N, C-alpha and C positions, 0 to 999 in steps of 0.2 A: 269793448265792442268796436271801437275805432281801429284798434290794432288788428283785430280779427278780420275786419273788412279790408284793411290794407294788405294783409297777407293773401286774401283771396283775389284782390283786384290787381295787385302788382305782380304781373306774370312776366318776368324778364326772360324766361326761357323761350317764349315765342318771338321775342324781339331779336334774338340772336340770328344773324344772317350768315349762312355758310359761304365758304369761298366760291368764287365763280368757276365754272367748268373750264377745262383746258381749251375748248374751242371758242371761248368768248373773245370778242373783239377788244382791242385796247380801250375803246370808248366805254364798253360795258364794264371793263375792269375799273376804270376811273369812277364811274357811277357807283360801283359797288363799294370802293374805298370811301367815297364821300358819304354814302349811306351808313357805313360802319362807323365812320367818325362821328356822324350826327347822333347815331344811336348810343355810342359810347359816352358822348358828352351829356346826353339826356340822362343816362344811367348814373353818371357821376354826380350830376346835380341832385337827383333824387337820393342817392346814397349819402351825399354830403349833408342833405337836410335831415335825414334819419340820424346820422351820426351826431349832428349838433344837438338834436332834441334828446338823444340818449345821454350824451355827455353832460348836459346842463340841466336836465329835468329827471330827478330820481323816480318820479311816478311813471314816466314813460319807459325808463329802463326796467322797472319792476313789471310793468305791463307786458313788455316783450318777453321777459324771462318766463312769466307765468303762461303766456300764450304758447310759447314754444314747448314748454314742459308739458302742457296739456295735450299735445298731439300724440295720439296712440297708434297711428297707422303709418306705415312706411310711405304710402302713396300720398299722404296728406302733407308731408313736409315739402317746403318750397326752397328754392335757392336763396330767397331773401332771409330765411331762417339762419342759414350758415353765415351769411354776410353779417347779420346782426350779432350773432355770437362772436364773430371775429372782432366787431366793434366793442362789444362788452368785455371781451378778454383783454383789450388794450387798456382798460380801466383797471388800475392795480387793485382797487377795493373789491372788484367783482371777479377777479381772475380765478380764485379757487372755486367759486360757485359755477363758473362757466366750464371749468375743467371737470368738475363733478357731473354736470349735466351732459357733457360730451361722453363721459364714461358710461353713464346710464343709458344714453341713446344707442351707443355702440353695442353694449351688452344686449340690449333689446332688439338689435338689428333694425333700427329705425332710420339710421343714416346709411344709405346704400352707396355703392360705387357709382351708380348712374347719377345720383344727386351730386356727388363731388365732382364728377366729370363735367356736369352742367355748370357748376359754380366756377370752376377754373377754366372752362372753355369759353365762357361768354362774359365774364366779369373781371378779366385779368387787370385791365387798367384801373378799375376802382379798388381792387384788392392790393395793388402794389404799395399803397401807403400804409398798409397794415402788415407788411411782411415781417417786421420784428416780432409782432404779437403772434403771427401764424407760426413762425419758426419756434418760438418759445412753447407754443401749444404742441407742436410735433415732438419736441424734446421731452415734454412731460408725459405725453401719451406713450412714447416708446419705452419709457422707464417703468411702465406699468407691469405688474406681475401677471395680468390677464393676457392670454395669448391673442384673444380677439381684438383687444384694444391695441396691443403692440403691432398686430398685423395691419390694423387700420392706420396707425401712425406710419408704417412702412409705405402704404399706398399714398398717404398724404404727402410724404416726402417726395414721392415721384411726381405728383401733381404740381407741387411747388417748384421742383427743379425744371419741369417742362414748360412752365407758364411764365416765369420771370426772366430777368436779364442775367448777364454773366456775373455781375456782382452777387446777386441772390443765389445763383448756382454755386458759386464758390463758398458762400456761407453755409449752404446745405451740405456740401462735401465736408467742410470743417466740422459741422455738428455731428455728422455720421462718424468721422474719425474720432471725435471726442467720446462718442458712445462705445466705440471699439476699445478705447483705452480705459474705460471705466472699471473693468475687471468683473462685471456682472455677466454671467454666462448667457442668460436670456436676452439681455440688452445687446450683447455682442452678436448673438445669432441674428437678431432682427436687423441690426445695423448692416451686417454683411449681406443679408437678404436684400436690403434696400440698395446697397451698392451693386450687387449682382444684377438686380432688375434694371437699374439705371444703365449699366454697361450693355445689357442686352437690348434695351429699347432706345437709349440715347447714346449710342456708341460714339458718334462723331463729336457730340458735345462733351462727352466725358474724357475724350483723349486730351483735351487741353488741360485737364486737371490730373494727368497721370503722375506728374512729379509730386503733387500734393498727396495723392493716394498712396504713393510709394512710401511715404512716411509711416504708414501703418506697420511696416516691417519692423519698426522699433519695438512693437508690442508682441512680436512673434513668440517669444519664449513663454508668454503668459496665456497663450491660446491653446485650446484643446485640439485634438487631432482633426475632427471635422471642421473646426473653424480655420485651421491652417490650410486644409484642402480648399475651402471656399475662398480664402484670401488669395491663394496662389492662382486659383481659377480666374478671379477678377483681374489680377495683375497680368496674367498671360493673355487674356482677351484684349486688355488695353494695349499691351505691347506688340502683339502679333496679329491683331485683327485685320490689318491692311497689308498690302504687298509692297510697302514702301521700304526705304533703306532702314538699316538697323539703327534704332534710336538709343539714347542714353539709358532709357528704362530697360530695353532689351539687354544691353551690355551689363547693367548692374544686376539684373536677374540671373544671367548666366554666371557671373562672377560669384554671386552669393550662393547659388545652388551648388556650384562646384566646390566651394569651400565647405559647405555643409556635408556634401557626399564624402569628402576626404577627412572629416572630423573624426576624432577618436571616440567621442561620446555618442552613445546610441541615439539619444533624443535628437541631436542635430542631424544625424544621418537619416532619421525618419523624416525630418523636415525636408531635407534635400531630395529624398525619394518622392515625396508627394509633390514637391515643386517641379521636379523633372517630369513626372508623369503628366501634370497639368500643362506644361509647356509643349510636350510631345502631342498632347491631345489638340492643342490649338495649332501647332505648326503643321501637323499631318491631317488637319481637317479637310475633308473633301470640299471642293469648290461648289459642287452641285447640291450640297446639303445646307439648307437654310433653316430647317426646323428640327429640333432635337427629338421630336416625337416620331419622326419618320425613321425609326431605328432599323428594324429588321427588313422592312420593305425596301428602303433605299440601299441597304447593304447588299441585297441580292440583285439589285438592278445594275449598279455600276461595276464594270469589269475592268476598265482601263484606267490607268493612273492619270489624274488631272493635276497633280501637284507640281509646282515649279521646281526645277532642279535645285535651286538654292535652298528652298524650304525642306526638300527631301534630305539634303545633305545635313542641314541643321538638326532635323529630327533624328536621323540615324546617329549623328555624333552624340546627341544627348542620350539616346538609348545605350550606346556603347559606354558612355561615362557611368551611367547608373548601374548597368550590369557589371561593369568592372569593379565598381565600389561595393556592390552587394555580394561579390563572389566569395568573400571571406567572412561574411556575416549572415548566418541563417535567418536571423530575425529580419534583417533588411531585405533579404531575398523574398521571404514570405510576404512582407508588406508590398514589395514591388510587384510581384505577380498578382496579388490581390487587387491592387490599385489598377494595374494594367488590364486585368480581365474585366473590371467594371467599365473601363473606357472602350475596350473592344466590343463589349456587348451593346454599346450604344449605336454601333454601326456607322460612325461618322469618320473613321480613319480611312485614309487613302490606301488603295490596294497595294501600292509599292511598299509602303511602310509595314503593312500587314504581312506581306510576303517576307520581308526582311526579318521581322519579329518572329514569324513562324519558323524560319530556317534557323535563326539564332537560338531560339529556345528549344525547339524540339530536336534539333540535330546536334549542334555543338554542345549545348548544355548537357544533354543526356549522355553524349559521348564522354564528357569530362567527369560527370558526377554519378551516373548510374552504376550501381554495383552489379557485376556479372557473376552469377552463381554457376560455378563449374561443377560437373558431376563428380561425386566422391568415388575414388577407386574402390572396387569390390575386394574386401579382405575378409578373412574369417573372423567371426566374432570371438573375442577372448572369453574364456570360461574361468570361473572363480572356484578354486579348490577350497571346500569348506574345512578340510582337514588341516591344510597348511596356511590358507589365506593368501596364496600367491596366484598370479595370473598365468594362464597357459592358453595355447591355441592361437597365438598371433603376436606380431611385434608391436602393433599400434593399440593403444588403449589408455585408460586413465592410470594414474599413479598406482603403484602397488599398495595393497591394503594388508593389514595384519590385525588380528583380534586385539581388542583392548583388554589388558589383563584385569581380572576381577579385583585383585588386591590394589590396583591403581585407582579404582573408583571408590572403594570402601562401601559398596552397595551390595545388598543381597539380591538374589535372583527375583525378578519381578518388581524391583523397586527402582524408581528413577532418581535423578539427582536432587529433586525437590523433596524426596522422602515420601512420595505418594505412591502407593502400590498400584501397579498397572495390571490390566487383564492379561497382557502378553509380556513375556520377558523381553528386555531390550535386545536389539540386534548386537551380535558379538563383533560386528565389523565396523570399525571406526578408522578414520584417517590416521595414517602414521604420524606420530609426533603430536 
């Protein structure tokens, strides 16, 4: 009863104070920071008291577990529930029970995205001390075979990365790279999804870990086709998302892809094709496109090229390299056109690159590869003489035919080579020899 009353009365969501407006005066900003500091210190004192009682009194820990487990509605859960579960998970003897409870609540859809946003948006300072336990929980949930649990872990990774300091962010990236190297297909997929979401939402923060993420290329041979495409997409966004000078990551990507395109084995050429297309997609991305969902509408609106000349040159150079590499491999050509058509359909490519690609594919490629069927000269059809078995009535035609001698087959009329009597006698015309 005491724990239930605490859950109802401890409403930390209402104590979270949003950031001041842009038009606030410096004095109001100082007052806001002071109030936030006071509220954070008050929360820390309350949370520390709850943590001490849970760690040193088994009855209190059991009471919190039972109270949280008894909640059957999504709106009835509080931010204090998640915090208490993080505390309980830091106790080694209760770790399995907390993980099981998390999985049950996630399957029942009782832990919502709004609840997690509230937890990490208003209680970051208090949660920082439990970062190792939270990271361990993320790793366990991401390894689950349930898609809903793994997706929840992906979202949890994003909240942890966006809420804590640089050290914690580096630990998050390291954990995701470990998942990619695990060899489990579902685990790799969700880890790549988490990296992709972090690159899209936390691009500037992720750029400082580009060298660390580049180490995932060591596992490239063990990834599936879709996973390779997703990895190259993440790396290309990290390397070419800004208009700055070429970095070491860009140079290494260019070198690796050109080596793969010139490789003699087909699987490495496939990797190079997918990597080249992802780089072209990022290099030739229109500056006025900020949302990938604006595909067809944005493609019809922009008519003029807004791509810087340096980027246009890099994109065209990469297209030339991949088309030259695919010119002697039908399989690589099919893969390139399939991948490139998917990128074009998104409507994010700059018009200058689109025009170059159209001219190169529809004009030059067809001129080199298309078969031209010429009309056959009109000649008299040859006729076959049934008496002699020779051709007459023209100079062009199939090789001369002559009847197969009956004594050469050893068969009677109406009998085939298998000794089965047929309704019709075999044709007397067979190929010579």
